[in-house]
All heavy atoms as TSV, in Angstrom:
chain	resi	resn	atom	element	x	y	z
A	1	MET	N	N	-66.812	16.925	222.050
A	1	MET	CA	C	-67.233	15.614	222.509
A	1	MET	C	C	-66.234	14.573	222.006
A	1	MET	O	O	-65.901	14.550	220.837
A	1	MET	CB	C	-68.636	15.289	221.989
A	1	MET	CG	C	-69.119	13.940	222.437
A	1	MET	SD	S	-70.691	13.372	221.736
A	1	MET	CE	C	-71.745	14.757	221.908
A	2	LYS	N	N	-65.762	13.764	222.933
A	2	LYS	CA	C	-64.870	12.673	222.551
A	2	LYS	C	C	-65.721	11.436	222.292
A	2	LYS	O	O	-66.837	11.321	222.794
A	2	LYS	CB	C	-63.891	12.345	223.685
A	2	LYS	CG	C	-62.928	13.467	224.002
A	2	LYS	CD	C	-61.847	13.029	224.954
A	2	LYS	CE	C	-62.378	12.566	226.275
A	2	LYS	NZ	N	-61.339	12.278	227.273
A	3	ASN	N	N	-65.147	10.509	221.518
A	3	ASN	CA	C	-65.850	9.241	221.327
A	3	ASN	C	C	-64.844	8.110	221.130
A	3	ASN	O	O	-63.673	8.350	220.832
A	3	ASN	CB	C	-66.825	9.323	220.155
A	3	ASN	CG	C	-66.139	9.389	218.828
A	3	ASN	OD1	O	-65.581	8.405	218.373
A	3	ASN	ND2	N	-66.149	10.568	218.199
A	4	SER	N	N	-65.333	6.915	221.316
A	4	SER	CA	C	-64.472	5.735	221.170
A	4	SER	C	C	-64.980	4.828	220.039
A	4	SER	O	O	-64.837	3.607	220.113
A	4	SER	CB	C	-64.430	4.966	222.486
A	4	SER	OG	O	-65.738	4.529	222.839
A	5	ILE	N	N	-65.544	5.447	219.017
A	5	ILE	CA	C	-66.076	4.659	217.898
A	5	ILE	C	C	-64.988	3.795	217.263
A	5	ILE	O	O	-65.196	2.608	217.010
A	5	ILE	CB	C	-66.715	5.580	216.835
A	5	ILE	CG1	C	-67.937	6.287	217.415
A	5	ILE	CG2	C	-67.106	4.775	215.593
A	5	ILE	CD1	C	-68.521	7.359	216.518
A	6	LYS	N	N	-63.825	4.376	217.054
A	6	LYS	CA	C	-62.736	3.630	216.413
A	6	LYS	C	C	-62.339	2.422	217.264
A	6	LYS	O	O	-62.113	1.330	216.734
A	6	LYS	CB	C	-61.535	4.558	216.193
A	6	LYS	CG	C	-60.438	3.942	215.367
A	6	LYS	CD	C	-59.371	4.972	215.040
A	6	LYS	CE	C	-58.315	4.377	214.124
A	6	LYS	NZ	N	-57.331	5.385	213.714
A	7	VAL	N	N	-62.263	2.611	218.569
A	7	VAL	CA	C	-61.909	1.514	219.480
A	7	VAL	C	C	-62.987	0.434	219.446
A	7	VAL	O	O	-62.683	-0.767	219.363
A	7	VAL	CB	C	-61.725	2.048	220.923
A	7	VAL	CG1	C	-61.552	0.901	221.909
A	7	VAL	CG2	C	-60.549	3.006	220.993
A	8	GLU	N	N	-64.234	0.866	219.493
A	8	GLU	CA	C	-65.344	-0.107	219.468
A	8	GLU	C	C	-65.379	-0.862	218.140
A	8	GLU	O	O	-65.661	-2.055	218.104
A	8	GLU	CB	C	-66.681	0.601	219.719
A	8	GLU	CG	C	-66.818	1.227	221.095
A	8	GLU	CD	C	-66.745	0.225	222.229
A	8	GLU	OE1	O	-67.148	-0.940	222.042
A	8	GLU	OE2	O	-66.276	0.602	223.313
A	9	ARG	N	N	-65.067	-0.148	217.055
A	9	ARG	CA	C	-65.012	-0.833	215.754
A	9	ARG	C	C	-63.921	-1.902	215.754
A	9	ARG	O	O	-64.111	-3.001	215.244
A	9	ARG	CB	C	-64.731	0.159	214.622
A	9	ARG	CG	C	-65.892	0.948	214.160
A	9	ARG	CD	C	-65.647	1.656	212.816
A	9	ARG	NE	N	-64.418	2.440	212.734
A	9	ARG	CZ	C	-63.303	2.047	212.136
A	9	ARG	NH1	N	-63.257	0.889	211.541
A	9	ARG	NH2	N	-62.223	2.824	212.101
A	10	ALA	N	N	-62.792	-1.562	216.339
A	10	ALA	CA	C	-61.678	-2.520	216.392
A	10	ALA	C	C	-62.069	-3.762	217.197
A	10	ALA	O	O	-61.742	-4.888	216.806
A	10	ALA	CB	C	-60.444	-1.856	216.988
A	11	LYS	N	N	-62.761	-3.555	218.312
A	11	LYS	CA	C	-63.210	-4.681	219.140
A	11	LYS	C	C	-64.119	-5.614	218.345
A	11	LYS	O	O	-64.071	-6.832	218.508
A	11	LYS	CB	C	-63.970	-4.180	220.375
A	11	LYS	CG	C	-63.131	-3.510	221.414
A	11	LYS	CD	C	-64.030	-3.071	222.553
A	11	LYS	CE	C	-63.306	-2.243	223.577
A	11	LYS	NZ	N	-64.239	-1.718	224.604
A	12	LYS	N	N	-64.982	-5.026	217.506
A	12	LYS	CA	C	-65.946	-5.813	216.719
A	12	LYS	C	C	-65.396	-6.212	215.350
A	12	LYS	O	O	-66.059	-6.923	214.602
A	12	LYS	CB	C	-67.238	-5.002	216.508
A	12	LYS	CG	C	-68.039	-4.748	217.761
A	12	LYS	CD	C	-69.009	-5.860	217.985
A	12	LYS	CE	C	-69.960	-5.521	219.117
A	12	LYS	NZ	N	-70.855	-6.616	219.397
A	13	ASN	N	N	-64.193	-5.694	215.047
A	13	ASN	CA	C	-63.550	-5.960	213.759
A	13	ASN	C	C	-64.447	-5.588	212.580
A	13	ASN	O	O	-64.687	-6.380	211.676
A	13	ASN	CB	C	-63.121	-7.436	213.664
A	13	ASN	CG	C	-62.158	-7.670	212.529
A	13	ASN	OD1	O	-61.400	-6.769	212.165
A	13	ASN	ND2	N	-62.186	-8.863	211.958
A	14	ILE	N	N	-64.956	-4.359	212.637
A	14	ILE	CA	C	-65.768	-3.866	211.529
A	14	ILE	C	C	-65.165	-2.572	210.989
A	14	ILE	O	O	-64.539	-1.809	211.719
A	14	ILE	CB	C	-67.252	-3.658	211.898
A	14	ILE	CG1	C	-67.430	-2.633	213.014
A	14	ILE	CG2	C	-67.904	-4.964	212.283
A	14	ILE	CD1	C	-68.888	-2.309	213.287
A	15	THR	N	N	-65.346	-2.357	209.715
A	15	THR	CA	C	-64.794	-1.172	209.055
A	15	THR	C	C	-65.745	0.009	209.208
A	15	THR	O	O	-66.908	-0.142	209.608
A	15	THR	CB	C	-64.591	-1.437	207.550
A	15	THR	OG1	O	-65.892	-1.615	206.951
A	15	THR	CG2	C	-63.727	-2.659	207.316
A	16	GLN	N	N	-65.234	1.181	208.855
A	16	GLN	CA	C	-66.103	2.361	208.836
A	16	GLN	C	C	-67.272	2.132	207.889
A	16	GLN	O	O	-68.402	2.508	208.186
A	16	GLN	CB	C	-65.319	3.597	208.401
A	16	GLN	CG	C	-64.334	4.108	209.414
A	16	GLN	CD	C	-63.625	5.367	208.935
A	16	GLN	OE1	O	-63.604	5.678	207.743
A	16	GLN	NE2	N	-63.033	6.089	209.878
A	17	ALA	N	N	-66.997	1.509	206.757
A	17	ALA	CA	C	-68.054	1.255	205.764
A	17	ALA	C	C	-69.105	0.298	206.328
A	17	ALA	O	O	-70.304	0.497	206.112
A	17	ALA	CB	C	-67.451	0.691	204.490
A	18	ASP	N	N	-68.647	-0.728	207.059
A	18	ASP	CA	C	-69.592	-1.669	207.687
A	18	ASP	C	C	-70.502	-0.932	208.670
A	18	ASP	O	O	-71.723	-1.111	208.659
A	18	ASP	CB	C	-68.847	-2.771	208.454
A	18	ASP	CG	C	-68.032	-3.677	207.565
A	18	ASP	OD1	O	-68.366	-3.828	206.376
A	18	ASP	OD2	O	-67.046	-4.246	208.088
A	19	LEU	N	N	-69.893	-0.133	209.531
A	19	LEU	CA	C	-70.677	0.598	210.533
A	19	LEU	C	C	-71.637	1.570	209.860
A	19	LEU	O	O	-72.806	1.678	210.249
A	19	LEU	CB	C	-69.757	1.338	211.503
A	19	LEU	CG	C	-70.453	2.162	212.582
A	19	LEU	CD1	C	-71.368	1.294	213.452
A	19	LEU	CD2	C	-69.423	2.892	213.450
A	20	ALA	N	N	-71.142	2.246	208.826
A	20	ALA	CA	C	-71.990	3.192	208.102
A	20	ALA	C	C	-73.238	2.499	207.562
A	20	ALA	O	O	-74.354	3.014	207.672
A	20	ALA	CB	C	-71.193	3.832	206.971
A	21	LYS	N	N	-73.042	1.316	207.002
A	21	LYS	CA	C	-74.161	0.566	206.441
A	21	LYS	C	C	-75.143	0.151	207.548
A	21	LYS	O	O	-76.357	0.228	207.370
A	21	LYS	CB	C	-73.634	-0.672	205.710
A	21	LYS	CG	C	-74.606	-1.294	204.741
A	21	LYS	CD	C	-73.975	-2.411	203.933
A	21	LYS	CE	C	-73.012	-1.841	202.914
A	21	LYS	NZ	N	-72.450	-2.864	202.026
A	22	LEU	N	N	-74.609	-0.247	208.695
A	22	LEU	CA	C	-75.458	-0.705	209.802
A	22	LEU	C	C	-76.323	0.414	210.398
A	22	LEU	O	O	-77.402	0.151	210.915
A	22	LEU	CB	C	-74.594	-1.325	210.909
A	22	LEU	CG	C	-73.954	-2.674	210.565
A	22	LEU	CD1	C	-72.896	-3.042	211.597
A	22	LEU	CD2	C	-75.032	-3.751	210.505
A	23	VAL	N	N	-75.818	1.658	210.334
A	23	VAL	CA	C	-76.570	2.768	210.932
A	23	VAL	C	C	-77.114	3.736	209.882
A	23	VAL	O	O	-77.599	4.819	210.217
A	23	VAL	CB	C	-75.727	3.506	211.998
A	23	VAL	CG1	C	-75.384	2.576	213.145
A	23	VAL	CG2	C	-74.474	4.124	211.400
A	24	ASN	N	N	-77.010	3.327	208.610
A	24	ASN	CA	C	-77.589	4.100	207.502
A	24	ASN	C	C	-77.055	5.527	207.367
A	24	ASN	O	O	-77.822	6.488	207.244
A	24	ASN	CB	C	-79.119	4.132	207.616
A	24	ASN	CG	C	-79.733	2.770	207.501
A	24	ASN	OD1	O	-79.346	1.990	206.635
A	24	ASN	ND2	N	-80.668	2.462	208.381
A	25	VAL	N	N	-75.729	5.645	207.423
A	25	VAL	CA	C	-75.082	6.923	207.113
A	25	VAL	C	C	-73.931	6.629	206.160
A	25	VAL	O	O	-73.641	5.476	205.860
A	25	VAL	CB	C	-74.557	7.644	208.378
A	25	VAL	CG1	C	-75.694	8.019	209.309
A	25	VAL	CG2	C	-73.498	6.821	209.094
A	26	SER	N	N	-73.250	7.663	205.703
A	26	SER	CA	C	-72.110	7.459	204.805
A	26	SER	C	C	-70.857	7.102	205.611
A	26	SER	O	O	-70.758	7.418	206.808
A	26	SER	CB	C	-71.849	8.721	203.984
A	26	SER	OG	O	-71.369	9.749	204.828
A	27	ARG	N	N	-69.902	6.486	204.917
A	27	ARG	CA	C	-68.625	6.194	205.569
A	27	ARG	C	C	-67.953	7.503	205.986
A	27	ARG	O	O	-67.303	7.582	207.023
A	27	ARG	CB	C	-67.708	5.417	204.612
A	27	ARG	CG	C	-66.408	4.957	205.270
A	27	ARG	CD	C	-65.332	4.630	204.265
A	27	ARG	NE	N	-65.003	5.742	203.381
A	27	ARG	CZ	C	-64.263	6.806	203.732
A	27	ARG	NH1	N	-63.773	6.902	204.949
A	27	ARG	NH2	N	-64.024	7.766	202.867
A	28	GLN	N	N	-68.155	8.545	205.197
A	28	GLN	CA	C	-67.569	9.846	205.518
A	28	GLN	C	C	-68.123	10.391	206.840
A	28	GLN	O	O	-67.405	11.051	207.602
A	28	GLN	CB	C	-67.834	10.843	204.385
A	28	GLN	CG	C	-67.049	10.550	203.116
A	28	GLN	CD	C	-67.666	9.466	202.227
A	28	GLN	OE1	O	-68.728	8.923	202.521
A	28	GLN	NE2	N	-67.005	9.153	201.124
A	29	THR	N	N	-69.389	10.114	207.121
A	29	THR	CA	C	-69.975	10.555	208.389
A	29	THR	C	C	-69.310	9.843	209.557
A	29	THR	O	O	-68.980	10.465	210.569
A	29	THR	CB	C	-71.496	10.298	208.397
A	29	THR	OG1	O	-72.095	11.075	207.358
A	29	THR	CG2	C	-72.120	10.660	209.735
A	30	ILE	N	N	-69.080	8.542	209.406
A	30	ILE	CA	C	-68.397	7.788	210.469
A	30	ILE	C	C	-66.991	8.343	210.665
A	30	ILE	O	O	-66.543	8.568	211.802
A	30	ILE	CB	C	-68.331	6.278	210.123
A	30	ILE	CG1	C	-69.735	5.689	209.952
A	30	ILE	CG2	C	-67.536	5.522	211.183
A	30	ILE	CD1	C	-70.633	5.767	211.154
A	31	ASN	N	N	-66.302	8.597	209.563
A	31	ASN	CA	C	-64.949	9.152	209.646
A	31	ASN	C	C	-64.960	10.508	210.351
A	31	ASN	O	O	-64.122	10.771	211.219
A	31	ASN	CB	C	-64.346	9.269	208.248
A	31	ASN	CG	C	-62.902	9.694	208.288
A	31	ASN	OD1	O	-62.085	9.047	208.950
A	31	ASN	ND2	N	-62.579	10.776	207.620
A	32	ALA	N	N	-65.901	11.365	209.997
A	32	ALA	CA	C	-65.983	12.693	210.608
A	32	ALA	C	C	-66.252	12.589	212.115
A	32	ALA	O	O	-65.696	13.352	212.909
A	32	ALA	CB	C	-67.068	13.522	209.927
A	33	MET	N	N	-67.083	11.632	212.524
A	33	MET	CA	C	-67.336	11.444	213.963
A	33	MET	C	C	-66.075	10.971	214.667
A	33	MET	O	O	-65.749	11.449	215.750
A	33	MET	CB	C	-68.476	10.439	214.173
A	33	MET	CG	C	-69.839	11.015	213.910
A	33	MET	SD	S	-71.175	9.925	214.442
A	33	MET	CE	C	-71.013	8.613	213.239
A	34	GLU	N	N	-65.366	10.032	214.062
A	34	GLU	CA	C	-64.145	9.517	214.690
A	34	GLU	C	C	-63.099	10.620	214.857
A	34	GLU	O	O	-62.338	10.611	215.817
A	34	GLU	CB	C	-63.561	8.366	213.867
A	34	GLU	CG	C	-64.367	7.091	213.981
A	34	GLU	CD	C	-63.717	5.911	213.269
A	34	GLU	OE1	O	-62.621	6.059	212.703
A	34	GLU	OE2	O	-64.324	4.836	213.282
A	35	LEU	N	N	-63.082	11.571	213.925
A	35	LEU	CA	C	-62.121	12.675	213.988
A	35	LEU	C	C	-62.622	13.832	214.856
A	35	LEU	O	O	-61.924	14.823	215.022
A	35	LEU	CB	C	-61.820	13.185	212.574
A	35	LEU	CG	C	-61.125	12.190	211.640
A	35	LEU	CD1	C	-61.012	12.771	210.233
A	35	LEU	CD2	C	-59.749	11.815	212.186
A	36	GLY	N	N	-63.830	13.700	215.398
A	36	GLY	CA	C	-64.388	14.748	216.236
A	36	GLY	C	C	-64.879	15.948	215.462
A	36	GLY	O	O	-65.074	17.022	216.019
A	37	LYS	N	N	-65.092	15.776	214.160
A	37	LYS	CA	C	-65.548	16.887	213.325
A	37	LYS	C	C	-67.061	16.922	213.159
A	37	LYS	O	O	-67.593	17.850	212.569
A	37	LYS	CB	C	-64.893	16.796	211.938
A	37	LYS	CG	C	-63.399	16.982	211.968
A	37	LYS	CD	C	-62.804	16.907	210.582
A	37	LYS	CE	C	-61.303	17.159	210.631
A	37	LYS	NZ	N	-60.684	17.045	209.312
A	38	TYR	N	N	-67.735	15.894	213.628
A	38	TYR	CA	C	-69.186	15.820	213.484
A	38	TYR	C	C	-69.775	15.222	214.754
A	38	TYR	O	O	-69.320	14.177	215.231
A	38	TYR	CB	C	-69.542	14.937	212.279
A	38	TYR	CG	C	-71.015	14.718	212.072
A	38	TYR	CD1	C	-71.809	15.712	211.525
A	38	TYR	CD2	C	-71.619	13.525	212.436
A	38	TYR	CE1	C	-73.163	15.514	211.331
A	38	TYR	CE2	C	-72.982	13.312	212.249
A	38	TYR	CZ	C	-73.743	14.313	211.701
A	38	TYR	OH	O	-75.077	14.115	211.515
A	39	VAL	N	N	-70.764	15.914	215.312
A	39	VAL	CA	C	-71.459	15.429	216.504
A	39	VAL	C	C	-72.753	14.764	216.042
A	39	VAL	O	O	-73.577	15.403	215.389
A	39	VAL	CB	C	-71.766	16.584	217.483
A	39	VAL	CG1	C	-72.561	16.075	218.668
A	39	VAL	CG2	C	-70.477	17.247	217.945
A	40	PRO	N	N	-72.935	13.496	216.370
A	40	PRO	CA	C	-74.116	12.779	215.870
A	40	PRO	C	C	-75.398	13.220	216.571
A	40	PRO	O	O	-75.368	13.733	217.688
A	40	PRO	CB	C	-73.801	11.322	216.211
A	40	PRO	CG	C	-72.955	11.420	217.426
A	40	PRO	CD	C	-72.112	12.645	217.223
A	41	SER	N	N	-76.501	12.987	215.888
A	41	SER	CA	C	-77.809	13.212	216.504
A	41	SER	C	C	-78.005	12.175	217.600
A	41	SER	O	O	-77.270	11.174	217.677
A	41	SER	CB	C	-78.908	13.062	215.457
A	41	SER	OG	O	-78.988	11.688	215.047
A	42	THR	N	N	-78.993	12.401	218.433
A	42	THR	CA	C	-79.311	11.442	219.488
A	42	THR	C	C	-79.674	10.088	218.883
A	42	THR	O	O	-79.234	9.045	219.368
A	42	THR	CB	C	-80.479	11.958	220.345
A	42	THR	OG1	O	-80.138	13.244	220.865
A	42	THR	CG2	C	-80.781	11.008	221.486
A	43	VAL	N	N	-80.454	10.107	217.815
A	43	VAL	CA	C	-80.870	8.858	217.167
A	43	VAL	C	C	-79.655	8.107	216.637
A	43	VAL	O	O	-79.523	6.899	216.848
A	43	VAL	CB	C	-81.878	9.138	216.028
A	43	VAL	CG1	C	-82.155	7.876	215.226
A	43	VAL	CG2	C	-83.178	9.689	216.601
A	44	LEU	N	N	-78.751	8.815	215.985
A	44	LEU	CA	C	-77.564	8.152	215.447
A	44	LEU	C	C	-76.682	7.610	216.569
A	44	LEU	O	O	-76.159	6.493	216.483
A	44	LEU	CB	C	-76.778	9.111	214.549
A	44	LEU	CG	C	-75.520	8.546	213.900
A	44	LEU	CD1	C	-75.812	7.250	213.133
A	44	LEU	CD2	C	-74.893	9.595	212.989
A	45	ALA	N	N	-76.523	8.369	217.634
A	45	ALA	CA	C	-75.722	7.894	218.774
A	45	ALA	C	C	-76.329	6.615	219.355
A	45	ALA	O	O	-75.604	5.673	219.702
A	45	ALA	CB	C	-75.642	8.978	219.838
A	46	LEU	N	N	-77.644	6.571	219.448
A	46	LEU	CA	C	-78.313	5.372	219.969
A	46	LEU	C	C	-78.148	4.189	219.024
A	46	LEU	O	O	-77.949	3.056	219.465
A	46	LEU	CB	C	-79.793	5.666	220.226
A	46	LEU	CG	C	-80.066	6.568	221.432
A	46	LEU	CD1	C	-81.496	7.076	221.404
A	46	LEU	CD2	C	-79.766	5.852	222.731
A	47	LYS	N	N	-78.212	4.440	217.722
A	47	LYS	CA	C	-78.005	3.357	216.751
A	47	LYS	C	C	-76.589	2.791	216.881
A	47	LYS	O	O	-76.389	1.574	216.843
A	47	LYS	CB	C	-78.216	3.868	215.322
A	47	LYS	CG	C	-79.646	4.115	214.940
A	47	LYS	CD	C	-79.719	4.615	213.505
A	47	LYS	CE	C	-81.123	4.842	213.021
A	47	LYS	NZ	N	-81.139	5.336	211.630
A	48	ILE	N	N	-75.614	3.673	217.025
A	48	ILE	CA	C	-74.218	3.233	217.153
A	48	ILE	C	C	-74.034	2.434	218.436
A	48	ILE	O	O	-73.391	1.381	218.433
A	48	ILE	CB	C	-73.269	4.448	217.087
A	48	ILE	CG1	C	-73.297	5.046	215.674
A	48	ILE	CG2	C	-71.853	4.061	217.502
A	48	ILE	CD1	C	-72.602	6.387	215.551
A	49	SER	N	N	-74.611	2.906	219.525
A	49	SER	CA	C	-74.475	2.166	220.792
A	49	SER	C	C	-75.153	0.804	220.695
A	49	SER	O	O	-74.676	-0.173	221.272
A	49	SER	CB	C	-75.037	2.969	221.964
A	49	SER	OG	O	-76.436	3.032	221.927
A	50	ASP	N	N	-76.222	0.724	219.930
A	50	ASP	CA	C	-76.912	-0.557	219.734
A	50	ASP	C	C	-76.027	-1.532	218.958
A	50	ASP	O	O	-75.943	-2.711	219.307
A	50	ASP	CB	C	-78.234	-0.318	218.991
A	50	ASP	CG	C	-79.097	-1.553	218.938
A	50	ASP	OD1	O	-79.393	-2.115	220.011
A	50	ASP	OD2	O	-79.467	-1.967	217.827
A	51	VAL	N	N	-75.358	-1.043	217.931
A	51	VAL	CA	C	-74.444	-1.900	217.150
A	51	VAL	C	C	-73.347	-2.460	218.051
A	51	VAL	O	O	-73.009	-3.640	217.986
A	51	VAL	CB	C	-73.824	-1.118	215.974
A	51	VAL	CG1	C	-72.674	-1.900	215.346
A	51	VAL	CG2	C	-74.877	-0.788	214.933
A	52	PHE	N	N	-72.791	-1.610	218.910
A	52	PHE	CA	C	-71.679	-2.040	219.757
A	52	PHE	C	C	-72.140	-2.699	221.063
A	52	PHE	O	O	-71.311	-3.163	221.846
A	52	PHE	CB	C	-70.759	-0.856	220.055
A	52	PHE	CG	C	-70.072	-0.309	218.832
A	52	PHE	CD1	C	-70.021	1.052	218.588
A	52	PHE	CD2	C	-69.467	-1.158	217.915
A	52	PHE	CE1	C	-69.390	1.560	217.473
A	52	PHE	CE2	C	-68.831	-0.662	216.785
A	52	PHE	CZ	C	-68.792	0.698	216.567
A	53	GLU	N	N	-73.447	-2.687	221.302
A	53	GLU	CA	C	-74.023	-3.320	222.491
A	53	GLU	C	C	-73.437	-2.753	223.783
A	53	GLU	O	O	-73.089	-3.490	224.711
A	53	GLU	CB	C	-73.840	-4.844	222.435
A	53	GLU	CG	C	-74.523	-5.452	221.223
A	53	GLU	CD	C	-74.251	-6.942	221.044
A	53	GLU	OE1	O	-73.079	-7.353	221.127
A	53	GLU	OE2	O	-75.224	-7.685	220.845
A	54	VAL	N	N	-73.298	-1.418	223.794
A	54	VAL	CA	C	-72.855	-0.695	224.992
A	54	VAL	C	C	-73.722	0.552	225.116
A	54	VAL	O	O	-74.427	0.927	224.178
A	54	VAL	CB	C	-71.355	-0.299	224.920
A	54	VAL	CG1	C	-70.465	-1.528	224.866
A	54	VAL	CG2	C	-71.086	0.616	223.744
A	55	SER	N	N	-73.666	1.208	226.273
A	55	SER	CA	C	-74.462	2.419	226.446
A	55	SER	C	C	-73.849	3.577	225.659
A	55	SER	O	O	-72.656	3.564	225.326
A	55	SER	CB	C	-74.558	2.788	227.919
A	55	SER	OG	O	-73.322	3.277	228.372
A	56	VAL	N	N	-74.658	4.569	225.375
A	56	VAL	CA	C	-74.177	5.758	224.663
A	56	VAL	C	C	-73.029	6.406	225.429
A	56	VAL	O	O	-72.034	6.843	224.848
A	56	VAL	CB	C	-75.339	6.767	224.454
A	56	VAL	CG1	C	-74.811	8.091	223.921
A	56	VAL	CG2	C	-76.374	6.199	223.510
A	57	ASN	N	N	-73.144	6.436	226.755
A	57	ASN	CA	C	-72.103	7.062	227.586
A	57	ASN	C	C	-70.771	6.326	227.519
A	57	ASN	O	O	-69.739	6.903	227.844
A	57	ASN	CB	C	-72.555	7.142	229.040
A	57	ASN	CG	C	-73.600	8.199	229.249
A	57	ASN	OD1	O	-73.820	9.058	228.393
A	57	ASN	ND2	N	-74.261	8.145	230.382
A	58	GLU	N	N	-70.788	5.081	227.123
A	58	GLU	CA	C	-69.530	4.340	226.986
A	58	GLU	C	C	-68.826	4.675	225.678
A	58	GLU	O	O	-67.647	4.401	225.533
A	58	GLU	CB	C	-69.775	2.833	227.078
A	58	GLU	CG	C	-70.209	2.385	228.459
A	58	GLU	CD	C	-70.482	0.897	228.521
A	58	GLU	OE1	O	-69.525	0.121	228.352
A	58	GLU	OE2	O	-71.657	0.530	228.717
A	59	ILE	N	N	-69.548	5.273	224.752
A	59	ILE	CA	C	-68.966	5.633	223.455
A	59	ILE	C	C	-68.694	7.135	223.372
A	59	ILE	O	O	-67.648	7.554	222.913
A	59	ILE	CB	C	-69.894	5.219	222.293
A	59	ILE	CG1	C	-70.118	3.715	222.322
A	59	ILE	CG2	C	-69.299	5.647	220.946
A	59	ILE	CD1	C	-71.164	3.233	221.354
A	60	PHE	N	N	-69.657	7.930	223.836
A	60	PHE	CA	C	-69.543	9.383	223.716
A	60	PHE	C	C	-69.335	10.003	225.092
A	60	PHE	O	O	-70.018	9.652	226.049
A	60	PHE	CB	C	-70.806	9.964	223.067
A	60	PHE	CG	C	-71.032	9.434	221.688
A	60	PHE	CD1	C	-71.905	8.379	221.474
A	60	PHE	CD2	C	-70.365	9.968	220.593
A	60	PHE	CE1	C	-72.111	7.866	220.199
A	60	PHE	CE2	C	-70.564	9.462	219.316
A	60	PHE	CZ	C	-71.432	8.416	219.122
A	61	GLU	N	N	-68.385	10.945	225.156
A	61	GLU	CA	C	-68.059	11.590	226.432
A	61	GLU	C	C	-67.911	13.090	226.225
A	61	GLU	O	O	-67.203	13.533	225.315
A	61	GLU	CB	C	-66.743	10.998	226.963
A	61	GLU	CG	C	-66.316	11.548	228.280
A	61	GLU	CD	C	-64.999	10.930	228.724
A	61	GLU	OE1	O	-64.632	9.849	228.224
A	61	GLU	OE2	O	-64.330	11.543	229.563
A	62	LEU	N	N	-68.579	13.856	227.067
A	62	LEU	CA	C	-68.447	15.302	226.994
A	62	LEU	C	C	-67.065	15.721	227.470
A	62	LEU	O	O	-66.502	15.113	228.383
A	62	LEU	CB	C	-69.506	15.984	227.854
A	62	LEU	CG	C	-70.953	15.870	227.367
A	62	LEU	CD1	C	-71.899	16.479	228.400
A	62	LEU	CD2	C	-71.120	16.561	226.025
A	63	GLU	N	N	-66.535	16.768	226.847
A	63	GLU	CA	C	-65.261	17.338	227.277
A	63	GLU	C	C	-65.557	18.602	228.074
A	63	GLU	O	O	-66.666	19.145	228.011
A	63	GLU	CB	C	-64.408	17.676	226.052
A	63	GLU	CG	C	-64.031	16.439	225.258
A	63	GLU	CD	C	-63.228	16.787	224.022
A	63	GLU	OE1	O	-63.817	17.279	223.055
A	63	GLU	OE2	O	-62.020	16.556	224.071
A	64	ASP	N	N	-64.575	19.094	228.806
A	64	ASP	CA	C	-64.765	20.305	229.606
A	64	ASP	C	C	-65.290	21.457	228.758
A	64	ASP	O	O	-66.157	22.204	229.191
A	64	ASP	CB	C	-63.455	20.721	230.276
A	64	ASP	CG	C	-63.073	19.778	231.402
A	64	ASP	OD1	O	-63.951	19.024	231.884
A	64	ASP	OD2	O	-61.891	19.796	231.796
A	65	SER	N	N	-64.784	21.578	227.534
A	65	SER	CA	C	-65.215	22.680	226.664
A	65	SER	C	C	-66.693	22.565	226.290
A	65	SER	O	O	-67.326	23.569	225.976
A	65	SER	CB	C	-64.364	22.720	225.394
A	65	SER	OG	O	-64.501	21.510	224.666
A	66	ASP	N	N	-67.240	21.365	226.345
A	66	ASP	CA	C	-68.663	21.182	226.042
A	66	ASP	C	C	-69.540	21.655	227.201
A	66	ASP	O	O	-70.713	21.937	227.012
A	66	ASP	CB	C	-68.975	19.698	225.784
A	66	ASP	CG	C	-68.280	19.158	224.548
A	66	ASP	OD1	O	-68.204	19.884	223.539
A	66	ASP	OD2	O	-67.806	18.008	224.607
A	67	LEU	N	N	-68.956	21.710	228.392
A	67	LEU	CA	C	-69.725	22.045	229.586
A	67	LEU	C	C	-69.656	23.521	229.948
A	67	LEU	O	O	-70.438	23.995	230.764
A	67	LEU	CB	C	-69.233	21.211	230.776
A	67	LEU	CG	C	-69.326	19.694	230.579
A	67	LEU	CD1	C	-68.620	18.972	231.709
A	67	LEU	CD2	C	-70.780	19.269	230.491
A	68	LYS	N	N	-68.727	24.261	229.338
A	68	LYS	CA	C	-68.572	25.680	229.661
A	68	LYS	C	C	-69.745	26.477	229.123
A	68	LYS	O	O	-70.216	26.244	228.026
A	68	LYS	CB	C	-67.272	26.221	229.070
A	68	LYS	CG	C	-66.050	25.689	229.751
A	68	LYS	CD	C	-64.801	26.293	229.144
A	68	LYS	CE	C	-63.586	25.686	229.822
A	68	LYS	NZ	N	-62.349	26.107	229.178
A	69	LYS	N	N	-70.178	27.430	229.954
A	69	LYS	CA	C	-71.244	28.332	229.529
A	69	LYS	C	C	-70.614	29.579	228.951
A	69	LYS	O	O	-69.542	29.997	229.371
A	69	LYS	CB	C	-72.123	28.701	230.722
A	69	LYS	CG	C	-72.877	27.521	231.270
A	69	LYS	CD	C	-73.746	27.935	232.431
A	69	LYS	CE	C	-74.495	26.725	232.967
A	69	LYS	NZ	N	-75.315	27.041	234.113
A	70	ASP	N	N	-71.289	30.172	227.972
A	70	ASP	CA	C	-70.762	31.397	227.336
A	70	ASP	C	C	-70.909	32.589	228.230
A	70	ASP	O	O	-71.665	32.757	229.059
A	70	ASP	CB	C	-71.467	31.649	226.007
A	70	ASP	CG	C	-71.123	30.552	225.000
A	70	ASP	OD1	O	-70.008	30.025	225.075
A	70	ASP	OD2	O	-71.985	30.262	224.159
């Protein structure tokens, strides 16, 4: 799953630590999401979209590998 958290943070001029505080997770969790190493829960994705005032789909995007069936 790709995401544009870093871009959205830049638009709002907020740090990873600021965002972490706003959505009640650690800064390391925000960093891991930005690096694509952690997929957020639905609740966390909704909290992040609320902070940035955009839809979840504008921040998180499925990649082809996410859609492949085993």
